[in-house]
Structure formats: C-alpha cells, structure tokens
N, C-alpha and C positions, 0 to 999 in steps of 0.2 A: 700333752697329750689331749687327742682331739677331745672337743668337747661335744656333747651328745647333746641333738636338737629336739626342740620340742615338739610335741605330736600337734598337727593341724588343729586350729581351731574346728569346732564342733558345727558342721555345714548347714546343719538345719537352722541355728541360729544365727549364723554369722554368712551368710550366702556371699559368694562371691559377688563383684558387682553389677556382672552381667544379667544374672538373676534377680538381684534387686531391680536392675531397671525395670528386666519383665513383669516380675510381679506388681512392683508401684504402679505401671503404666497401665496394666490389667487393673487394679485396684480402685484407680482414678474412675477408669468408664463405669467399671461395674458399680461405684457410689454413686454418680450421676443418675446412673439410668435407676436405683434402685431409689433415688432421691424424687425420680420422674413419679415412681412407682406411689410412693407415700403419697405427694402430693394431692395425685389424683383417685387415693384409696379411701379405704374407711378409715374415722381415726382413732378410736378404741381397738385394742388389742383383739385379735380372732384366734389367737393360736390355740390349738386343744392343749392345756398343761397337762393333763395325765400324760395322755402321747410325749408331749416333749419330755418331762421327768423320765419317763420309759428310755427314750432314745439317748438322754444323757447319762441315764448307767452305760450307756453303751464307753461311752467314753472312760477305762477305767487306767489309760495312759502308760499300760504295758507293753504296748509298741506303738512306735511313730506313725505319723499320717502325713501324706502329701499339706504343706501349707494352703494353697490354692484351695484346697478340698474344705479344708476347715476354714477359711478366709468365707467361699462361697457359703459354705453351712452356715456363717453367722450372722453373713448379712440376709440371708434368706429369713434365719428365725427371727431376726430384727426388725424385719420389716412387717411383721403379723405379731411380735411379743411384748410391746411396748404403747403405751397411747405417743400418736404420735406427732410429736409438737412442731413436725417443719411440715406437718398438713395447716393450710392455710384456714382449714375452720376447726382448729383447738383454739377454744377462747375460753380455756380453763384457768389453770393455774399462773403463777410471773414467770414460769419454764419456757423460754422463747424457740420461734426456730433459729436458729443459729446464725450467725453472718458470716459472709466466706472470709473475710481476713482474718477473723479468731481462728475460724477450723485452719488455715494456712499456718496458723501461729504454733498451733497444736503439731502438725506434723514436722516445723521447722523444731521447736521443744524438744520433741520426741527424739529427735534426730540427733539434737548436740546432745541433751541430756544435762544441762547443767546442773549443779547444785549452788543455791541460792542461799545458802546459810553465811557465808562468808564473801568481801568484796574482792579479796585476794584470789581466791578459785574463779569468782565469776564477777571481774570487773564490769564488764558492758552489760550483762544483765541486770545487773544488781545497780548500776548509774542508770540506765533506761526506764526501772521500773521507780525508782526516785523522782525522774523527771518528769513521768507522766504522775505520779502522785503531786506534784507541786501544783502542776496542770489542772486538776482536779479540783486541789483548794483554792485556787487562784479562781474557781469559776464560783466556788460556794463564799468566795468573798473572805476568806482564812488569809491569815497576814502571811508574808515571806519566811517568817519564822518557825511555822507549822510545818508537821511532819504527820509520818503515817508507812504504812504499806499495804500490802495486798495480802489478803486472806482466802481460805479455802469457800469461805461462804460467811452468809449475815451471824449467823452463831456464832461463829471463830470472833468476828470483828466485835460483835456485842459482847461478847466473852470480856474480848481486849478492853472495852469500855469500862464494865464493872469491875476490873482489875485496876484501871486505872483511879476509876473515884473512889475505891476501900486505899490503895497508897497515898493518894490526894488525901484522905481524911485523917489519915493515923501515920506519924513519922514511925511509928512501930511494926505499920501492918506488915510491910515485907519481915518481918524477924517476926514477929509472933503473930502472925495470924488474924483471926476475927477476936482472939482473946486480947488484943491490945485496945479493944474498945470497951467501955464503960456499961453496953447494954446490947441487946440483940441488935444487930444491923438491918436498916430498911432502904427501900426504893424502892419506885412508885412509876408507874405506867400504867395507860388506860385498858379498861377490860377489852379491847378490842385490839389489844399488841397481838403481835405473833408471840404465841403461846410457848415457843423455844426459850424465854425468857425463863422459864419457871425451869428447864433441864441448866440454863445456865446458872441460876441461884444455888442448884445443886453441886454441878460442878466445880462453881467459884468455893464452894464449902460454906456459904451461910445459909444454906435450907432455904428450902421452898417457901418457908413461912417470911421468908426476907423481902419477898416482892408482894407489894400493894397495889392491886388493883382497881384504880380507880374509876367511878362513875362516869357517864359518858353524858353530854351533852340534849340528847336525846337526836340529835345529830350523827351521831357516830366519832364524836370528838371528843377528849378529855375533859371533862369540866374544871376549869381552875380553882371555884370555889370548894367543889367536894377534894382536889388537891391538896388546898391549905388546910380544909378540916382535916384531912388523914394526917397530915405531918403532924397538925398541933395534936391529936390524939395519940400521937407515936411517941411524941414529945412528953407527953405527960405519963404514961406509960413507963417509961424511961429506955425506951429503944434510940437506936442512933441513925437519926436519918442523912442518907449522903447520895443520893443520885434521882433526879428525875430523869425520865425516860419519854423522851415525846415522838410520836410517832408521823412519819409524812409519807402517807399512803398505807393506809391498814390494809390488811390482807383481803376483811371481809366484802369492804366498801371503797378504800381507795379515799380512807378522808384523812385529811391533813390535820392535827392536834395545831390549838394555837399556840404557835411558835413562840411568838412575842409575849404572851402570856404567861408560858411555861417558862422562859427566860428572865422574865421580872422575879416569880416566886422563886426561882434557884439562888439567882443572885442574892435576893431578901432572906432568906433562908440558909445561903453561903453551901449547897449544893451543886454538886456535878451536874452540870446539863450534857444530855446523849441525847442527839438524834438518831433517830431508827429509820433511816432513809433508803432503805434497802433497796425498794420498788420506786418508791417516789423521786428519789434522789435524780433518777434521770432526769428527773426537769429542767435543771441544772443544764442541758446541755442545750435547750431551746430561748432564744433572747425574748419570745412571745412568750414563754408558757414559766419561766424561772421565778419569776415573783409571786408565784403561790404559794413559794417558798419561804418569803421574807419572814426573816428570825432567823435560820440556820445559820447565818452567819456569829447569831451569839452562842453558838453552842461551842461546848470542852470538847465536844467530839463527836462524830460522825459514821454514819456506817450506809455506805451505798455496793448496792451488788450490781457489777458490773454484768452478770451473769445472767439480769433479768430484764429488764426495757433496754438497756445500751447491746443487748441480743448478742455477748460474747458467750463461747462452750461455755459448760460448767468447769469450774465453779470457780470464779474471779470476783472475787468481792473487795472492796476498799476499808481500810480505817483509817480515819484522818482527824487531827488532835492537834489542839495549841501548843498542848505541854511533854515538848520532846524529853524534858527531864524526867515524866514522869514514866515512856515509855522503857528508859532507861533503867529506871528503878526498878519498875516491876517484872521485867527479863533479864538483869544482868546473871552474866556466870564468868566463871574464870576457870582457863584449862589452856594448857599446854599444847594440845593437839592441834588446834584450829591455824591456820596459817592465816588468819588475821583475829583482831578482835577490837576494832576501832567503836565506843560508844557511841549513837547515833549515825552508824554507817552501815555496820553488819547487821544485816537482819536477822542473824540467831539472837543477839543482844536486845533486840527491840521488838519481837515479837512470839508468840507462843509456838509458833514450830520452829525446828531445829532442820534437819532438811528440809529443803523446800524447791517445790518445781517452778519452772517460769510463766508465770502466770500471767502478770503485769502483758508478756508481747500480744497479748488476744486483743487488751484494749489499745496499745500501741497502735499494732496495726489497722486496726476499724477507724481510728480516731486518723493517721497519716492517709489512709485512703478518702476519707469521706469527710474529715475537719468539723472542728462543732458544727460549722453549719448542717454540714448533711446527718451527723447525728440526733440534732435538732430536728432538724424536718422527719427524721425518722422517729423521734417521740411524737412529734405533732401528729404524724399520718395516724399514730394510735388512736388519740384523740377524737380524730376524724373519724375513723373508723367504727367509735363508740356510739358517736353523734347519728350515725349513719343508724346505727342496729336500734337507739331511742326511738328514732325518728319513726322508724319501720313498728315498735312493736307499740308505742303510743297510738299511732293511727289506728290500732286492731286492739284497743280498748284496753291494754294495761298501762299499770301505773308504775312509775319511779322511786324507789323508796330512796336513794341516796344524791347527795346533789355533789359528786366528787366532778373536781375541776381536772383530773384523769380520768386514764381509761381504766376504769372500773365502770360496768352499770349492774345495781341489783333495781330486779326489776320482780313484778306480782303478775300472775296473767289476770285475764277477767274471771269475774265468779262464774263457778260451772266447769271450770277448767281439774277441780278436782287438788289431791294432795300436791303440792310443788315437789318434796323430793320423789316421788312417782314419777311426775313430769320429767326431771329431770334425766332421773333412771331410763325412761323410755326414750329419751332422745341419746342418749350417749347409747344405749344399747343399741339404736339404729345404725351407729355407725355415718350418721350423715354429717354430726357437729359435737363438739367437746364442750358442756360446760360445768357448770358445780351448782349445788345446792349450800349455802350456809346462812346465819340468821343474821336479820341486822336491826339492831334496837329491838329485840325480841318477835321479830317475825320472820319468817321461814321466807327467802326471794331464791329467785335464781340469779346467779353470778355469773356475768359474763366479762371477760377480762380483753381486751387487745393486746395476744404476743406475738402472733408472727405477721412480719414486715413486709409478707408476700399476700399477705387477703387479699382480696379484691369484692367488685361490688359483686358478683355472682356468689361469693364467699358468705358476703353477710346476707344475699336475698336466701340463700340455703338454708344458713341461721334461722332466721325469722320465720320461715317456712319449715321446718322438722319441729320449730317450740309450737307453733300452733297445728299445725298436722296431726304430730306426735301427743299432743297432749290438748286437743280440743275434747267437745261434746262429743 
C-alpha cells in the first residue's frame, strides 16, 4: 500500500532556502540603516500612539500579509516608538546600547533554538554556559567549586538568592516552606536598593513585610550600625533574620554598600550574604576598577546583569553561589520524560526556569571578541564619560550629590533653574538627550548614567547644553 505523503510545510512560516537568504540579507541592511537613523535622531519616542493603536487594530490576522511588509512596518514603528537605548545621547537607566557580538548571538540562538533545560538535549550550550559562569566566578575571586547559571534578569537571580538563603536557614524549608520557621522571616537591604526586592518577597511567599529597608549613611550606602540595630530588634520581636543583601551599584546613585562590613555582620549573625551587583558587578571586568568591589568575594551569592553595563542584549543575568548543594536542594525535581536529570549539571534542576533560551551565548561571544581587557575598557570608558559630564556641569555651577566610583552621576542644578523634575521632563521632551530624575538622600537630582558604548564627546556636550539651555533661567 502506497504511503500517503504529508502536506508541505507552511511556506509563510518555513520558507524555502532562497527566500530565507533574500529576506535575511535585506533585513540585515534594513536594520543597519535603521540603527544609523536612530543614533542621529531623537532619543524619546515620537510616535502618535492613538494613531498607532488604530493602525494596530487593522491587524486582525484574518488574512496573511507579506513578511517583508510586516518587517518593514515593525522596524519603522520601533524607530519612533521606544526610548532609543542605541542612541549615544541616552543617559538614562541601566539599559545599554547592545554590543554587536551579543546581537549576533541572538540570531544564532534563534536559528538553532536549543532547549537548555537538559544537558542531554543541548550538551554544547549547557557546557558553554557553565564555562562562562566559571570564568565570571573567577573574576569575583570565588572558588573553583562555585556554581551558578544564567537567568532572564536580575529579579530572577535575586529571587534565586532568597530561595537559597531560605533553604540554608532551615532544613525543612524545602518541604514545609515558611511554616518551618519559628517566627516570621526577615531579610535586609538598604533603602536605596532596587525595589524589585518587594516583588521578590511576595513571589517567594515570605510576604513584603519580610523585607527590612535599612537606613543609609548620608552618602547613599547601607549603614552597618543601622543594620545591626534592625537585626537585633527583629530577633527581640521573635522574627528570624536570614539574609543580608548588599547592593553594589545602587540604581539611584551608583553607590556601593560597605561590602566588608556587611560580610562581617552576616558572618557574626549567621546570615546569608548576597551581593546584588546587577549593574556594578561589571566593574569586575576592569583590572583598574575591580578594587571598588573589594569584599564581594566573601558573599554567599552574587547577581550580575550582563545586559546592563556589559552591554549584551536583554535579558542576560548571572547568578553565582558558593553553595552548589543549595541550588540542587532548592530546585530538585524528578520526572521520567527528561532526557537527563543530573544534579548540578542539568539547568532545570538548578534554576527557577525549566524551558530555557540560550542566554549565555551573548556574553560568551562578547568575551571571545573583546576579552576581559576589552570588556574592562568598555566599563572604564563609561566612567570616563561621566567624569567629562561632571567636569562640564561643575564648571557651569552645578553641584554633584553622589560620589560613586562607577558611571552614575547625580547632579543638582544651580539656584534659579527651577524644579528638577520639570527640568528633566523638558530635556526628555526635547528629544536631544534622555536623563532621569530621582531622589538621592532626600534631594531631587538629575540622574545621568553612561549606558551606551558609542557615546562621543559631541554627545556629552549635547547633553550638557540641553540641561542648561532647556532649564536655564
């Protein structure tokens, strides 16, 4: 009996090789042209959103449209519909202009689409990511026995740290949850931490009241004495302290908590020490700057976001820990359908995620292309950009509120410039540059961060001019 043939693959989803080549080559050229326009254009979105939403409604998906038309439409809307991190006059949050090797990694990962849950199904990607994790751990002066994994973002990596701390604090936590503890659990970070810790506390089931926000020292860093007082007060009230979180590179001011003092207190009190170095951890790449993170090697775990100062594409976070046993305990599972289930090797047994994208290739290719020396030079360049901005603003009568050794500047305009937040809104609305407003030690400041590896002297000068012309008397 003749076997009935299968229908052909859907051409719109799986086009023939010649069409893939043609569209792929066209797309590469279109994206390069778009990038050039973005780098020369306004930083803030300029799109008419009501008109865009009306246009979006025409996509009812009842009939197919040519892919090239959809690609062209998407690129055009992205050019005008987002804050442009690829623009060298973006001095905003920690989002970078992505480096080219990481962009190449996304194309490779998208083509092969490996599933990194199992080392049996993806032996090369799993081994590659593990190799990069060990390399980063060595930069932090962690031992060779240390382990870790890539995560979707700093929140996932920090969530992993809290789960490890809970697992370390009580042998029955894995089975009983917080019911295993004699009282409500508490963990500690500074008032200038990334507020995602509140979401993490909720997500972990310990409740938002488990997070204690510790006073700072007047310079944006956690006050060790205030930390000791908070721990003592909680113990006296019947609570169970379990983790100290030191921030290395606060979002608002780029400040680094006193890492050695935090490590001393954590050791004395028998608590897990986590260093949230999501942004500032990039300083480990620089031989000149890595000393500002002295004490990070004493942490039980560390978070670093490669998609921040190391300029990979979103999202590419790293979780490191000395305690491989705790990762296995926190995330162990048993099933017969997985092709391999090796504790300490298979990512699905050692992380929050099950299905996993090939995230680590982004940092692998960036490291391979530039080496630690090149990545370190990129980080140092960001600090130099901020120094140039600081010099220019101080010469015009501005005051600097923070003293971060990293690439964040909190600046206060001269008297007569009016409300700081209104000033920032005017600069952003002008499209000439992008900065943020924030609070630093109770004062409104203009927050300026070097995020783009292609920022030039003329971009620095354009920012300084925009801040003064848009907000001057």
